[in-house]
SETIBA-349384 format. One record per atom (N, C-alpha, C, CB): residue in one letter; x, y, z. Coordinates in steps of 0.02 Angstrom, whole numbers, plus 50000, padded with zeros to 5 digits. Glycine has a CB too. Example, Ala and Ser with C-alpha at 12.3 -4.5 7.8 and 13.67 -1.06 7.14 Angstrom:
a506604971650390 a506154977550390 a506604983550390 a505654977650452 s506424988850354 s506844994750357 s506455000250394 s507044997050286 
END
This chain:
m539114954145485 m539814954045505 m540244953645442 m539954948045554 n540774957645439 n541194957345380 n541664951245385 n541604963745372 r541974949645329 r542384943545327 r542984943845374 r542624942345256 a543294949645380 a543874950145426 a543654948445497 a544174957345423 a543084950845518 a542834949345585 a542664941945592 a542214953645601 e542384939045539 e542234931845541 e542864927645546 e541824929845479 i543384929545509 i544024926045511 i544304926545582 i544534928945459 r544304932645610 r544564933745678 r544184929345728 r544494941145698 r543524929345725 r543114925445771 r543284918045766 r542364926645758 a543344915445705 a543484908345695 a544164906545724 a543474906645620 l544664910745714 l545334909245740 l545364909845815 l545854914045708 e545014914645843 e544994915345917 e544644909445950 e544654921845936 q544154906545915 q543804900745943 q544244894445941 q543154899445905 k544664893945891 k545074887845881 k545734888045920 k545214886845808 f546044893845923 f546714894445953 f546714899046014 f547204897145900 k547204897946058 k547314902346115 k547794907846091 k547614898446177 t547514912646056 t547934917646023 t548264922246074 t547524921745975 q548914923246064 q549294928046103 q549334934646064 q550004925446120 y549284933945998 y549264939745954 y548874937745892 y549994942245935 l548434942145869 l548054940745809 l547884947245774 l547404936845826 e548054947545711 e547894953245669 e547614950545603 e548524957845657 v547044952945583 v546734951045520 v546674957445479 v546034947445530 i547024957745423 i547064963745383 i546724962445316 i547794966045372 d546254966845298 d545924966445233 d546354970345184 d545184969345237 e546674966845138 e547114969845088 e546774970445020 e547754965945082 s546124969745018 s545754969444955 s545834975744913 s545024968344970 a545864981544944 a545924987744906 a546544987844862 a545934993744953 a547074984644884 a547694984544846 a547644979944785 a548274982244890 h547124975944782 h547034971144727 h546444972744682 h546954964144755 r546124978344694 r545534980344655 r545724980544581 r545264987244678 g545304977344540 g545424977244468 g545814971144444 g545774983444448 h546114967444490 h546494961444471 h546014955744458 h547004959544527 a546224950944419 a545824944944406 a545664941444472 a546184940144357 g545034939644482 g544834936144542 g544654940644600 g545364931544563 a544754947144592 a544594951844646 a543924955044632 a545154957244652 p543414953344671 p542754956244660 p542744963744678 p542224952544702 e542324967444645 e542274974644656 e542074976344728 e541774977544608 e541684972144760 e541454973644828 e541994972644880 e540854969444845 g542574970044860 g543124969044906 g543044962844950 g543204975144950 q543344963045009 q543344957445056 q543564950945023 q542644956745086 s544104951344985 s544334945544948 s545054943544963 s544254946844875 h545454948144987 h546164947045000 h546314948845073 h546614951144951 f546584944045111 f546714945245182 f547404942845201 f546184941645224 r547664945945254 r548294943845285 r548134942445358 r548854949445277 v548364936645382 v548274934745452 v548964934345483 v547894927945459 r549044937945538 r549644937445579 r549424934645646 r550014944545588 i549684928845663 i549444925345722 i550024922145761 i548934919945703 r549974922645827 r550424919045872 r549984915245920 r550924923945910 a550074908645921 a549684904245965 a550114898245983 a549014902045931 p550104896246046 p550534890646067 p550394884146029 p550434889446141 e549784883046008 e549614876945972 e549994876345906 e548864876645959 l550204881945879 l550544881945814 l551294880745821 l550424888445779 g551554881145882 g552274880845893 g552624874545869 g552404881545965 s552324868845877 s552654862545859 s552504860445787 s552444857045906 m552114864445751 m551914862645683 m552404865145630 m551224865345667 t552434861545575 t552804864045518 t552414869845487 t552934858345465 r552734873545443 r552404879145410 r551774876845373 r552894882445361 i551824871245338 i551244868745301 i550684866545349 i551454862845256 a550864863345403 a550374861245453 a550024867245484 a550694856845507 r550404872645497 r550104878745524 r549584881545475 r550644884045538 h549764881945412 h549304884545361 h548684880145357 h549654884845292 r548774873645358 r548194869145356 r547744870045416 r548424861845351 a548044870845475 a547654871745536 a547264878345534 a548114871645598 i547564883445507 i547234889945501 i546664889545451 i547724895445481 h546794886545394 h546264885645343 h545694881645372 h546544882045280 s545844876345409 s545324872245440 s544924876145491 s545634866045473 a545254880145531 a544904884245581 a544444889245548 a545404887845625 i544664892245494 i544244897145458 i543654893645426 i544654900845405 g543754887645402 g543214883645374 g543164884145299 g542564885945404 a542934878645269 a542894878145196 a542424883245166 a542664871145176 d541874884745199 d541394889645172 d541724896545165 d540774890145216 m542044898845218 m542364905445216 m542964905345168 m542594907545286 m543354900045169 m543924899645124 m543694900045051 m544334893245136 g543104897345037 g542834897544970 g542594904444949 g542264892744964 q542504908944997 q542264915644983 q542824920744974 q541824917945038 i543444918844991 i543994923544984 i544464921244929 i544374924445050 h544794925944898 h545234924444842 h545944922744865 h545254930244794 a546184926344917 a546884925244939 a546934926345014 a547364929944901 l547354922245045 l547484922845116 l548234922045128 l547074917545157 a548554927445149 a549264927345168 a549294925845242 a549634934045150 i549734921245262 i549774919245332 i550484920145359 i549554911845340 e550514923645415 e551134924245453 e550984921345521 e551384931845458 a551244915345535 a551054911745596 a551664909445634 a550614905745578 e551594909645700 e552124907045743 e551814904445808 e552654912445758 g552194900245841 g551954897245903 g552184900845963 g552154890145907 
END
């Protein structure tokens, strides 16, 4: 399973997603410091879930990072998050 699919699965298990998009933006960062040649290093998550509605922006990011898990977060270089409740 590729990392985008793993991120999607983790978020769908944690949140009641009304909208979820996981975009692999690694190709746009090829050759940059910290970007491995094999890709799967830079992602954008767009998510709408009711659980996120009452959270601050920082709390939303923390909840998403926690849902994805420390192991997966350690394997990616960058994660852009667009979240709403």
